[in-house]
N, C-alpha and C positions, 0 to 999 in steps of 0.2 A: 709315443714318438719323442725321441730325445730332441732337446733344443738347448741352446746356450742360455743359462741363467746367470746373471751378474749380480753380485751382492758383495759386501765387505765382511771379512772375517777377521776378528782381532785386529782390526785397523788396516788390513790389507785387501785391496780390490781383487776379487776373484771372479772367474767365469767357469762355470761347470757345465759340461754337456751331459744332460740327464733328462729323464721324463719329468715335467713339471710336477706331477703328483708323487714323485719319489719323496720318501721320509727325509726330512732334513737330517736326522741322526745318521741315517745310512751314508749320506753324502759327506757329512762331517767326518765320520769314522773311516768309511771305505774309500772315498775318492781323495779326501783332503788329509787323511791320516792323523786326525785330531781324536784321540781315543780317550780322553778323560770323561766325556759323557757316556754313561753306560745304558745298555738296553736293559730294562727291568720288566715292566709289565706289557709294554707295547700299546697300552691304551691311555697313556698320559695320566696315570693314576698314582704312580709311586715316586716320581720326582728324580729318579736316578739320571734321567736324560736331560734335565732342565739345562737351558742355555738362555741367554739374554737376546731378545730380538728387539732392537730399538729400545733397549733399557728395561723391557718387561721380561719376567722369567716366564718361559714357555716350555712345554714338553717337546723335545725335538723328534720323539718317536712317532708323534701323530701330527706334526706340523709339515704340511707339504712344502717342498722346495719353492714352489711359485710364491708362497707367502714371504719368502725371504728376499725376492727380487727387489734390487734397489735399496735394500735395508742394511743395517749393522746387525751382525751376529756376534756375540761375544761368548766364548767358551772359557772354561777355567783356565785353559792354556794362555788366555789373554788377560787374566787378572794380574798376574805377576810372573817373575822368572825365579829360578832357584837362587840366583844371586840377589835379586831384589823382590821378595815375595810381597804381595798385597797384605795390607794390615789384617784382612780376614784370614789369610793363609797363616800369618804369624801367630794370630790369636788362637786358631785351631791347634797349632803345634804346641803353643805354651800352655793351653788348657788341656792337652792330650784328649781332644774332643773327637777322636775317631778310633774306630778299632779295625774293621776289615777294609774301609775305605770305599766300598762299593757306592755308597750314597752321597758321599761328601762333596763331590763336584757339583751335583745338583743342589745340594744345600747351600753351598757357597754361593751359587748363582742366585738362588731366591734371596739370600742374605744381602748380596750386593745390590740387587733391585731395591730391597727394602731400605737400606742405608742411603741409597741415592735419593729416594724420594722422602725419607725421614732420617736425617743424620743422628737424631738423638731418640731412638726407639725405646719404649718400655719393654719389660719382660713380656707382657701380654702382646705387644706388637710383634715381637720376635716370634713368639709361639704361634700367633696368627698367620705370619709370613711363611712359617715352615709347615703349615697344616697339610699341605699337599706332598710333603717329603717324608718318605718312610725310612726308618733306620731300624733294622732288625737286631742290631747289637745293643740297642738301649742306651745309646750315648747322648740322647737328646738333651738332658740336663747340662751336660758338659759343652754340648754345642751351643746351647742358648747363652751359657756363660761366656764362651768364645766370642759370639756375635756382639754381645753387649760390651765386652772388652774392646773389640775392634771399633765399635762405634765411639767409645770414649776416647780412643787413641786417634780418632779423625779419619775413619776409613772412608768417608764420603768424599774427602778432598782429593 
């Protein structure tokens, strides 16, 4: 049964009429039109759908909408803008750290959560934070370099 669920998305208060057990990913993509988070495996195992829920990277494909009630959801659309990209977005471009782009929004969200809690991560920290993010293009080494670059440039601020 549908009900109004209130939460903040990218800094904007939203109220969505939906079944509380609806997947957060479906609401973000279908109802709110935020399409950067992608459906991958549907089981929270690939990272393509990761968003931040109160600063923690979570798989939106298997996070129920009720879990977002009263919380802050950040998608990659909320990290930066084309005019003012987030340092992580700038670093990914500078390092040419993506190919097809399917995984990168989830990777950026995992990286943003990492840098927020650890502004100066080691390479091992970055690789650990990306453990749940799959990239079939094989761009992981460039992605790691980009995240380390963003951290050095002050991405946490």
